[in-house]
C-alpha positions in Angstrom: 0.0 0.0 0.0 1.2 3.5 -0.8 0.1 6.9 0.5 -3.2 8.2 -0.8 -3.1 10.8 -3.5 -3.2 14.2 -1.8 -1.5 13.2 1.4 0.2 16.5 2.2 2.7 15.2 4.7 5.0 13.2 2.3 8.5 14.6 2.4 11.3 15.6 4.8 10.4 17.8 7.8 12.9 19.6 10.1 12.0 19.2 13.8 12.3 22.7 15.3 10.9 22.4 18.8 9.7 19.9 21.4 7.9 20.2 24.7 10.4 17.9 26.5 13.8 18.9 25.1 15.6 22.1 24.0 16.9 22.7 20.5 20.4 21.8 21.6 19.4 18.3 22.5 17.2 17.9 19.4 20.2 18.5 17.2 22.7 16.7 19.4 24.0 14.2 16.7 22.7 16.0 13.6 19.8 18.0 12.3 16.6 16.7 13.9 14.2 15.5 11.2 11.3 13.3 10.3 10.9 11.8 6.8 7.5 10.6 5.7 7.7 8.4 2.7 5.0 7.5 0.2 5.8 3.8 0.6 4.5 3.2 4.2 8.0 3.8 5.6 9.8 6.8 7.1 12.5 7.8 9.5 13.0 10.0 12.5 16.1 11.3 14.1 16.6 13.7 17.0 19.0 13.7 20.0 20.7 10.3 20.1 17.5 8.6 18.7 17.3 7.1 15.2 14.2 5.1 14.3 12.3 3.7 11.3 8.6 4.4 10.9 5.8 2.2 9.6 3.1 4.5 8.3 -0.6 4.7 7.8 -2.0 7.7 5.9 -4.8 10.2 5.8 -5.0 13.5 3.7 -3.6 15.7 6.5 -2.5 13.1 9.1 -0.3 10.0 9.4 -0.1 7.4 12.1 3.0 5.3 12.8 4.7 2.8 14.8 8.4 3.1 15.2 11.5 1.1 16.3 15.1 2.2 16.7 17.8 2.9 19.1 18.6 5.7 21.6 22.2 5.8 23.0 22.6 2.2 21.8 19.4 0.9 23.5 16.6 -0.7 21.4 13.3 1.2 21.8 10.0 1.5 20.1 6.6 3.2 20.3 4.0 4.9 18.2 2.7 8.3 17.2 1.1 10.5 14.7 1.8 13.7 12.7 -0.9 16.2 11.8 -0.7 19.1 9.4 -1.4 22.5 11.1 -3.0 25.6 9.6 0.4 27.3 9.4 1.9 24.6 7.2 3.9 22.9 9.9 3.2 19.5 11.5 2.7 18.5 15.1 4.1 15.1 15.9 2.9 13.2 18.9 5.8 10.8 19.7 5.2 8.1 22.3 7.7 5.7 23.8 6.4 2.2 24.6 5.7 2.3 28.4 7.3 5.7 28.6 7.1 9.4 27.8 5.0 11.2 25.2 6.6 14.2 23.4 5.0 16.8 21.2 7.4 17.9 18.4 6.8 20.7 15.9 8.4 20.4 12.4 8.6 22.6 9.3 9.0 21.4 5.7 12.7 21.0 5.0 13.4 23.5 2.2 17.1 22.6 1.9 16.5 19.3 0.1 16.4 19.2 -3.6 13.8 17.5 -5.7 14.8 14.3 -7.5 
């Protein structure tokens, strides 16, 4: 299954703020970002976390489960991303049996089209 036509969240988004961490932590290892692919897969990286996403789509929202590592520890969880009126997205990112973070991301304009 692929993303439905008109899903506005496909692409790379730069994570610019979070309710649990400051910007210095978000960009600890590299630029904090979430990539939402059209093929049911994506990626997220911030702080020391790197994870793969398995996606489900709506026109202005995606739902996902994720699995990855944070400081070498295997972790997983779920979440969603919703398009806001200002063109940014709000990502609800939940750790399995742990914290829930709210992240805000803006479309990454530094990437070039293929």
